N, C-alpha and C positions, 0 to 999 in steps of 0.2 A: 255618356254621363249616367251615373247610377241614380235611381230613385230611392235608394236606401237612406234611412235616417241615421246620422252619426249619433252615437249614444255612449255615455261613460259606462264602464264596466259595472259599477255599483247600481246604476239605474236599470241596466239590462238584467242584472241578477234579481232585482226586485220584481220585475215583470215575469221573469222565468219562474221564480218561486211561487208567485201567485198562480200562474198557469198550472204548476205542479199540484198545488193545494186544491185547485178547482177541478182537477182531472179525476175521472172515475177510478183510475188505477193508482191513486195516491195511497202511499203507505206512511204511517206515522213516522216522522223523522227523515223522510225523503226530502232532500234539499240540494240545490246547486250552490256550490261554494266558490266556484271560479269559472271563468269563461275566457277562451282565447279564440282568435280567428285564424284559420288556416285555409288559404286559397278560397276566400269568400265564404267559407263555412264556419259557423260558430260552433265551437266544441265546448260543451259543458262538462264539468267535473264535480264530484262530491263523494260522499260516503257510499260505498257499494254493498254494505251489509254482508261482509265476509264473516266466516266463522272464526273461532279462536285460533285455528291453524292457518288462517289466511285463505281458506278455500271458499268458493262461491256457495251461496245458499239459494233457496227458492226465491228470495227477494232480490238477489243480485241481477237476475234477468229483467225483473220489473224496473229496476233503477236504470239499467242500461237502455231499455226501451224508452223510458221517459226522457233520458238525455238525448236520445236519437229523435224523439218527437219534438223536443225543443229546437234542435238543430234544423229540422225540416220546417218548422213553423216560423222561427224567428230569423233565420239566415236570409230569406228573401226580403225581409223588411228592415233589418238593422245592420250596421257596421260599427265596429268599436272605434271610439275616438282615440287618437294617438296621445 
């Protein structure tokens, strides 16, 4: 039996976006807009700050790392409600 809390997607996104804003690596406009669960891991998605040609910028890595941080921090604690 899992000790994870079952939570609706919108509630989890509120928590995730607060963690993003409170993080030292926060960049204005950084935000998780969706989350899905794959093999007990929460996968967060959002704007990746690509340039006009769709190529990564210096901020792209920061966003990727933030979504990875959210997965590591929140996956052990939460599971998405069906």
